[in-house]
A tleap script that builds the chain and sets N, CA, C and O, in Angstrom:
source leaprc.protein.ff14SB
mol = sequence {
  NMET ALA VAL LYS LYS THR ALA HIE LYS ASN
  GLY ARG GLN LYS LYS VAL LEU LYS MET VAL
  ALA GLU ALA HIE ALA HIE ASP PHE ASP ASN
  MET GLU GLY GLN LEU LEU LYS HIE GLU GLU
  ASP ALA ILE ARG ARG GLN PHE LEU VAL ILE
  LYS LYS ASP TYR THR ARG LEU MET SER ASP
  VAL ALA THR GLY TYR GLY LEU ILE ARG ASN
  TRP VAL ASN LEU GLN ALA VAL ASN ARG GLY
  GLU LEU LEU ARG ALA ARG PHE ILE LYS CASN
}
set mol.1.N position { 154.482 79.576 140.500 }
set mol.1.CA position { 153.084 80.140 140.736 }
set mol.1.C position { 153.164 82.105 140.382 }
set mol.1.O position { 152.754 83.040 141.069 }
set mol.2.N position { 153.496 82.096 139.750 }
set mol.2.CA position { 153.639 83.544 139.525 }
set mol.2.C position { 152.743 83.669 138.013 }
set mol.2.O position { 152.248 84.618 137.404 }
set mol.3.N position { 152.796 82.706 137.857 }
set mol.3.CA position { 152.011 82.666 136.086 }
set mol.3.C position { 150.997 82.054 136.346 }
set mol.3.O position { 150.441 81.807 135.275 }
set mol.4.N position { 150.061 81.406 137.725 }
set mol.4.CA position { 149.032 81.112 137.899 }
set mol.4.C position { 148.420 82.165 138.372 }
set mol.4.O position { 147.246 82.378 138.071 }
set mol.5.N position { 148.930 82.766 138.966 }
set mol.5.CA position { 148.867 83.629 139.497 }
set mol.5.C position { 148.034 84.917 138.681 }
set mol.5.O position { 146.945 85.413 138.969 }
set mol.6.N position { 149.136 85.311 137.364 }
set mol.6.CA position { 148.615 86.021 136.241 }
set mol.6.C position { 147.510 85.500 135.250 }
set mol.6.O position { 146.778 86.230 134.583 }
set mol.7.N position { 147.499 83.906 135.257 }
set mol.7.CA position { 146.624 83.736 134.386 }
set mol.7.C position { 144.972 83.499 135.471 }
set mol.7.O position { 143.898 83.464 134.871 }
set mol.8.N position { 144.997 83.395 136.631 }
set mol.8.CA position { 143.757 83.818 136.998 }
set mol.8.C position { 143.457 85.162 137.116 }
set mol.8.O position { 142.285 85.458 136.882 }
set mol.9.N position { 144.559 86.454 137.556 }
set mol.9.CA position { 143.901 87.741 137.077 }
set mol.9.C position { 143.425 88.109 135.876 }
set mol.9.O position { 142.533 88.917 135.617 }
set mol.10.N position { 144.392 87.153 134.838 }
set mol.10.CA position { 144.089 87.908 133.387 }
set mol.10.C position { 142.336 87.164 132.977 }
set mol.10.O position { 141.492 87.572 132.179 }
set mol.11.N position { 142.321 86.171 133.746 }
set mol.11.CA position { 140.928 85.441 133.555 }
set mol.11.C position { 139.594 86.268 134.160 }
set mol.11.O position { 138.471 86.316 133.656 }
set mol.12.N position { 140.113 86.963 135.515 }
set mol.12.CA position { 139.654 87.459 136.009 }
set mol.12.C position { 139.327 88.918 135.154 }
set mol.12.O position { 138.120 89.086 134.980 }
set mol.13.N position { 139.934 89.661 134.770 }
set mol.13.CA position { 139.999 90.561 133.955 }
set mol.13.C position { 139.164 90.450 133.269 }
set mol.13.O position { 138.133 91.121 133.303 }
set mol.14.N position { 139.469 89.432 132.364 }
set mol.14.CA position { 138.439 89.390 130.941 }
set mol.14.C position { 137.170 89.125 131.144 }
set mol.14.O position { 136.296 89.549 130.388 }
set mol.15.N position { 136.861 88.188 132.484 }
set mol.15.CA position { 135.552 88.151 132.890 }
set mol.15.C position { 134.684 89.651 133.040 }
set mol.15.O position { 133.566 89.864 132.572 }
set mol.16.N position { 135.687 90.795 133.975 }
set mol.16.CA position { 135.306 91.795 134.383 }
set mol.16.C position { 134.921 92.758 132.832 }
set mol.16.O position { 133.923 93.429 132.570 }
set mol.17.N position { 135.848 92.550 132.217 }
set mol.17.CA position { 135.427 93.204 131.133 }
set mol.17.C position { 134.577 92.653 130.068 }
set mol.17.O position { 134.314 93.387 129.116 }
set mol.18.N position { 134.130 91.500 130.105 }
set mol.18.CA position { 132.846 90.998 129.217 }
set mol.18.C position { 131.813 91.523 129.798 }
set mol.18.O position { 130.788 91.918 129.242 }
set mol.19.N position { 132.042 91.536 130.830 }
set mol.19.CA position { 130.957 91.859 131.818 }
set mol.19.C position { 130.449 93.652 131.409 }
set mol.19.O position { 129.449 94.221 130.972 }
set mol.20.N position { 131.484 93.929 131.754 }
set mol.20.CA position { 131.481 95.694 131.372 }
set mol.20.C position { 131.053 95.923 129.944 }
set mol.20.O position { 130.479 96.952 129.584 }
set mol.21.N position { 131.478 94.520 128.833 }
set mol.21.CA position { 131.047 95.438 127.716 }
set mol.21.C position { 129.326 94.650 127.878 }
set mol.21.O position { 128.381 95.201 127.314 }
set mol.22.N position { 129.205 93.912 128.342 }
set mol.22.CA position { 127.735 93.715 128.078 }
set mol.22.C position { 126.802 94.701 128.151 }
set mol.22.O position { 126.003 95.136 127.322 }
set mol.23.N position { 127.138 95.103 129.776 }
set mol.23.CA position { 125.997 96.048 130.068 }
set mol.23.C position { 125.955 97.752 129.385 }
set mol.23.O position { 125.044 98.578 129.322 }
set mol.24.N position { 127.613 97.785 128.873 }
set mol.24.CA position { 127.633 98.976 127.856 }
set mol.24.C position { 126.860 98.362 126.533 }
set mol.24.O position { 126.763 99.159 125.600 }
set mol.25.N position { 126.477 97.469 126.396 }
set mol.25.CA position { 125.605 96.887 125.106 }
set mol.25.C position { 124.397 97.183 125.656 }
set mol.25.O position { 123.796 98.087 125.075 }
set mol.26.N position { 123.888 96.727 126.542 }
set mol.26.CA position { 122.763 96.915 127.343 }
set mol.26.C position { 121.884 97.977 127.042 }
set mol.26.O position { 120.750 98.159 126.600 }
set mol.27.N position { 123.575 99.065 127.759 }
set mol.27.CA position { 122.740 100.493 127.825 }
set mol.27.C position { 122.611 101.149 126.660 }
set mol.27.O position { 121.757 102.035 126.648 }
set mol.28.N position { 123.350 100.919 125.476 }
set mol.28.CA position { 123.183 101.306 124.216 }
set mol.28.C position { 121.974 100.882 123.479 }
set mol.28.O position { 121.398 101.564 122.631 }
set mol.29.N position { 121.617 99.617 123.900 }
set mol.29.CA position { 120.204 99.080 123.017 }
set mol.29.C position { 119.465 99.798 123.631 }
set mol.29.O position { 118.623 100.321 122.900 }
set mol.30.N position { 119.347 100.272 125.463 }
set mol.30.CA position { 118.149 100.757 125.491 }
set mol.30.C position { 118.288 102.367 125.372 }
set mol.30.O position { 117.278 103.017 125.642 }
set mol.31.N position { 119.514 103.090 124.971 }
set mol.31.CA position { 119.549 104.485 124.378 }
set mol.31.C position { 118.992 104.442 123.121 }
set mol.31.O position { 118.235 105.350 122.778 }
set mol.32.N position { 119.332 103.233 122.142 }
set mol.32.CA position { 118.714 103.355 121.176 }
set mol.32.C position { 116.847 103.481 121.300 }
set mol.32.O position { 116.006 104.285 120.898 }
set mol.33.N position { 116.830 102.244 122.059 }
set mol.33.CA position { 115.375 102.493 122.164 }
set mol.33.C position { 114.666 103.221 122.559 }
set mol.33.O position { 113.500 103.197 122.164 }
set mol.34.N position { 115.102 104.164 123.507 }
set mol.34.CA position { 114.919 105.414 123.790 }
set mol.34.C position { 114.587 106.190 122.502 }
set mol.34.O position { 113.476 106.486 122.064 }
set mol.35.N position { 115.938 106.477 121.942 }
set mol.35.CA position { 115.968 107.466 120.513 }
set mol.35.C position { 114.628 106.819 119.497 }
set mol.35.O position { 113.789 107.534 118.947 }
set mol.36.N position { 114.676 105.455 119.428 }
set mol.36.CA position { 113.614 105.114 118.513 }
set mol.36.C position { 112.122 105.857 118.725 }
set mol.36.O position { 111.376 106.472 117.963 }
set mol.37.N position { 112.072 105.538 119.956 }
set mol.37.CA position { 110.733 106.143 120.634 }
set mol.37.C position { 110.550 107.701 120.247 }
set mol.37.O position { 109.607 108.209 119.640 }
set mol.38.N position { 111.823 108.381 120.812 }
set mol.38.CA position { 111.187 109.508 120.895 }
set mol.38.C position { 110.919 110.116 119.034 }
set mol.38.O position { 110.139 111.002 118.686 }
set mol.39.N position { 111.879 109.262 118.096 }
set mol.39.CA position { 111.712 109.390 116.721 }
set mol.39.C position { 110.593 108.986 116.836 }
set mol.39.O position { 109.900 109.994 116.966 }
set mol.40.N position { 109.916 108.035 116.874 }
set mol.40.CA position { 108.399 107.474 116.654 }
set mol.40.C position { 107.571 108.718 117.238 }
set mol.40.O position { 106.791 109.246 116.446 }
set mol.41.N position { 107.636 109.132 118.252 }
set mol.41.CA position { 106.747 110.280 118.732 }
set mol.41.C position { 106.863 111.429 118.067 }
set mol.41.O position { 105.965 112.264 118.176 }
set mol.42.N position { 107.787 111.631 117.407 }
set mol.42.CA position { 108.179 113.283 116.575 }
set mol.42.C position { 107.113 112.873 115.493 }
set mol.42.O position { 106.013 113.426 115.484 }
set mol.43.N position { 107.535 111.649 114.347 }
set mol.43.CA position { 106.717 111.149 113.424 }
set mol.43.C position { 105.172 111.324 113.973 }
set mol.43.O position { 104.611 112.304 113.481 }
set mol.44.N position { 104.644 110.814 114.591 }
set mol.44.CA position { 103.296 110.473 114.808 }
set mol.44.C position { 102.922 112.433 115.258 }
set mol.44.O position { 102.025 113.094 114.737 }
set mol.45.N position { 103.679 112.822 116.072 }
set mol.45.CA position { 103.124 114.486 116.052 }
set mol.45.C position { 102.973 114.999 114.718 }
set mol.45.O position { 102.022 115.717 114.411 }
set mol.46.N position { 104.070 114.581 113.742 }
set mol.46.CA position { 104.242 115.232 112.683 }
set mol.46.C position { 103.247 114.563 111.492 }
set mol.46.O position { 103.168 115.048 110.363 }
set mol.47.N position { 102.701 113.688 111.815 }
set mol.47.CA position { 102.089 112.932 111.051 }
set mol.47.C position { 100.372 113.604 111.056 }
set mol.47.O position { 99.780 113.809 109.997 }
set mol.48.N position { 99.654 113.925 112.617 }
set mol.48.CA position { 99.216 114.529 112.875 }
set mol.48.C position { 98.302 115.623 112.677 }
set mol.48.O position { 97.105 115.814 112.463 }
set mol.49.N position { 100.051 116.659 112.940 }
set mol.49.CA position { 99.857 117.925 112.347 }
set mol.49.C position { 99.448 118.025 110.533 }
set mol.49.O position { 98.809 118.835 109.862 }
set mol.50.N position { 100.200 116.738 110.219 }
set mol.50.CA position { 100.070 117.509 108.390 }
set mol.50.C position { 98.717 116.804 108.272 }
set mol.50.O position { 98.100 117.000 107.225 }
set mol.51.N position { 98.004 115.774 109.478 }
set mol.51.CA position { 96.588 115.475 109.243 }
set mol.51.C position { 95.593 116.650 109.050 }
set mol.51.O position { 94.806 116.917 108.142 }
set mol.52.N position { 95.974 117.397 110.485 }
set mol.52.CA position { 95.014 118.391 110.661 }
set mol.52.C position { 94.893 119.195 109.557 }
set mol.52.O position { 93.745 119.468 109.207 }
set mol.53.N position { 96.132 119.793 108.708 }
set mol.53.CA position { 96.438 120.907 107.493 }
set mol.53.C position { 95.471 120.032 106.540 }
set mol.53.O position { 94.485 120.653 106.144 }
set mol.54.N position { 95.595 118.624 106.082 }
set mol.54.CA position { 94.937 118.591 105.259 }
set mol.54.C position { 93.340 118.781 105.506 }
set mol.54.O position { 92.511 119.306 104.762 }
set mol.55.N position { 93.195 118.269 106.609 }
set mol.55.CA position { 91.470 118.377 106.810 }
set mol.55.C position { 91.279 119.767 106.673 }
set mol.55.O position { 90.501 120.104 105.781 }
set mol.56.N position { 91.926 120.848 107.499 }
set mol.56.CA position { 91.579 121.688 106.781 }
set mol.56.C position { 91.677 122.416 105.544 }
set mol.56.O position { 90.947 123.379 105.309 }
set mol.57.N position { 92.600 121.968 104.698 }
set mol.57.CA position { 92.178 121.739 103.312 }
set mol.57.C position { 91.366 121.490 102.506 }
set mol.57.O position { 90.787 122.298 101.782 }
set mol.58.N position { 91.240 120.389 102.543 }
set mol.58.CA position { 89.959 119.901 101.822 }
set mol.58.C position { 88.635 120.519 102.385 }
set mol.58.O position { 87.563 120.608 101.787 }
set mol.59.N position { 88.907 120.901 103.571 }
set mol.59.CA position { 87.269 121.707 103.992 }
set mol.59.C position { 87.074 123.439 103.187 }
set mol.59.O position { 86.178 124.144 102.723 }
set mol.60.N position { 88.438 123.474 103.398 }
set mol.60.CA position { 88.331 124.863 102.246 }
set mol.60.C position { 88.224 124.536 100.898 }
set mol.60.O position { 87.895 125.480 100.180 }
set mol.61.N position { 88.428 123.349 100.293 }
set mol.61.CA position { 88.961 123.043 98.687 }
set mol.61.C position { 87.003 123.092 98.817 }
set mol.61.O position { 86.398 123.944 98.166 }
set mol.62.N position { 86.412 122.316 99.509 }
set mol.62.CA position { 84.670 122.420 99.613 }
set mol.62.C position { 84.446 123.440 99.741 }
set mol.62.O position { 83.987 123.983 98.736 }
set mol.63.N position { 84.582 124.137 100.739 }
set mol.63.CA position { 83.588 125.687 100.619 }
set mol.63.C position { 83.867 125.861 99.506 }
set mol.63.O position { 83.012 125.595 98.662 }
set mol.64.N position { 85.420 126.471 99.006 }
set mol.64.CA position { 85.687 127.342 97.267 }
set mol.64.C position { 85.074 126.592 96.219 }
set mol.64.O position { 84.772 127.157 95.168 }
set mol.65.N position { 84.840 125.276 96.414 }
set mol.65.CA position { 84.172 124.604 95.445 }
set mol.65.C position { 82.406 125.110 95.285 }
set mol.65.O position { 81.687 125.404 94.330 }
set mol.66.N position { 82.231 125.019 96.693 }
set mol.66.CA position { 80.132 125.585 97.064 }
set mol.66.C position { 80.187 126.728 96.503 }
set mol.66.O position { 79.278 126.910 95.693 }
set mol.67.N position { 81.070 127.753 96.655 }
set mol.67.CA position { 81.447 129.135 96.014 }
set mol.67.C position { 81.643 129.062 94.612 }
set mol.67.O position { 80.845 129.704 93.930 }
set mol.68.N position { 82.197 128.662 94.251 }
set mol.68.CA position { 82.203 128.533 92.646 }
set mol.68.C position { 81.247 127.851 91.931 }
set mol.68.O position { 81.155 127.985 90.711 }
set mol.69.N position { 80.516 127.122 92.581 }
set mol.69.CA position { 79.267 126.242 92.200 }
set mol.69.C position { 77.734 127.488 92.106 }
set mol.69.O position { 76.780 127.537 91.329 }
set mol.70.N position { 78.095 128.261 93.184 }
set mol.70.CA position { 77.145 129.178 93.739 }
set mol.70.C position { 77.225 129.817 92.729 }
set mol.70.O position { 76.348 129.871 91.867 }
set mol.71.N position { 78.524 130.510 92.703 }
set mol.71.CA position { 78.593 131.879 91.702 }
set mol.71.C position { 78.528 131.444 90.079 }
set mol.71.O position { 78.070 132.262 89.282 }
set mol.72.N position { 78.935 130.313 89.676 }
set mol.72.CA position { 78.531 129.739 87.850 }
set mol.72.C position { 77.465 129.790 88.145 }
set mol.72.O position { 77.015 130.451 87.209 }
set mol.73.N position { 75.919 129.397 89.345 }
set mol.73.CA position { 74.885 129.152 89.120 }
set mol.73.C position { 74.020 130.292 89.056 }
set mol.73.O position { 72.887 130.128 88.603 }
set mol.74.N position { 74.458 131.630 89.516 }
set mol.74.CA position { 74.224 132.367 89.625 }
set mol.74.C position { 74.237 133.368 88.479 }
set mol.74.O position { 73.329 134.069 88.034 }
set mol.75.N position { 75.919 133.203 88.009 }
set mol.75.CA position { 75.766 133.511 86.495 }
set mol.75.C position { 74.922 132.812 85.357 }
set mol.75.O position { 74.608 133.416 84.332 }
set mol.76.N position { 74.637 131.738 85.560 }
set mol.76.CA position { 73.532 131.186 84.923 }
set mol.76.C position { 72.510 132.070 84.639 }
set mol.76.O position { 72.160 132.682 83.630 }
set mol.77.N position { 71.959 131.952 86.235 }
set mol.77.CA position { 70.542 132.286 86.368 }
set mol.77.C position { 70.992 133.672 85.929 }
set mol.77.O position { 70.101 134.285 86.517 }
set mol.78.N position { 71.682 134.593 85.357 }
set mol.78.CA position { 71.613 136.175 85.580 }
set mol.78.C position { 71.313 136.303 83.791 }
set mol.78.O position { 70.406 136.918 83.228 }
set mol.79.N position { 72.884 135.151 82.940 }
set mol.79.CA position { 72.558 135.195 81.515 }
set mol.79.C position { 71.424 134.858 80.896 }
set mol.79.O position { 71.015 135.211 79.790 }
set mol.80.N position { 70.946 134.149 81.690 }
set mol.80.CA position { 69.188 133.232 81.502 }
set mol.80.C position { 68.310 134.564 81.264 }
set mol.80.O position { 67.470 134.716 80.377 }
set mol.81.N position { 68.630 135.350 82.099 }
set mol.81.CA position { 67.507 136.423 82.358 }
set mol.81.C position { 67.985 137.656 81.483 }
set mol.81.O position { 67.520 138.523 80.744 }
set mol.82.N position { 68.715 137.390 81.800 }
set mol.82.CA position { 69.169 138.572 79.994 }
set mol.82.C position { 68.875 137.773 78.743 }
set mol.82.O position { 68.247 138.437 77.918 }
set mol.83.N position { 69.104 136.747 78.435 }
set mol.83.CA position { 68.771 136.248 76.756 }
set mol.83.C position { 67.242 136.195 76.748 }
set mol.83.O position { 66.685 136.370 75.664 }
set mol.84.N position { 66.462 135.957 77.906 }
set mol.84.CA position { 64.868 136.308 78.478 }
set mol.84.C position { 64.493 137.415 77.814 }
set mol.84.O position { 63.743 137.527 76.845 }
set mol.85.N position { 65.252 138.446 78.601 }
set mol.85.CA position { 65.078 140.235 78.226 }
set mol.85.C position { 65.126 140.213 77.298 }
set mol.85.O position { 64.052 140.440 76.740 }
set mol.86.N position { 66.014 140.011 76.629 }
set mol.86.CA position { 66.159 140.138 74.767 }
set mol.86.C position { 65.163 139.589 74.191 }
set mol.86.O position { 64.496 140.372 73.514 }
set mol.87.N position { 64.780 138.410 74.214 }
set mol.87.CA position { 63.717 137.872 73.728 }
set mol.87.C position { 62.854 138.776 73.719 }
set mol.87.O position { 62.818 139.568 72.777 }
set mol.88.N position { 61.787 138.871 74.984 }
set mol.88.CA position { 61.093 139.605 75.753 }
set mol.88.C position { 60.894 141.079 74.771 }
set mol.88.O position { 59.885 141.417 74.152 }
set mol.89.N position { 62.157 141.767 74.867 }
set mol.89.CA position { 61.812 143.121 74.106 }
set mol.89.C position { 62.074 142.769 72.323 }
set mol.89.O position { 61.791 143.571 71.433 }
set mol.90.N position { 62.516 141.748 72.157 }
set mol.90.CA position { 62.412 141.760 70.575 }
set mol.90.C position { 60.958 141.147 70.207 }
set mol.90.O position { 60.613 141.040 69.030 }
savepdb mol mol.pdb
quit
């Protein structure tokens, strides 16, 4: 009889241990899912910051290009006026 009780007790312990292991695995999966969600949110925030910085940079580049183009045109006009003034004087 002692053997039967022990076998029954071992079977019950195995069942309980299996349930605990499954619960722990489920909690671990949920925890991993939460970590992945937090990582995705962090990556999304970083991407938005990079996108905003890129937009600002492109705006600054466009402004700089416009300023340079205007300066070059102004220099060309000034140089043209200087050349015209030289030809008119001579």
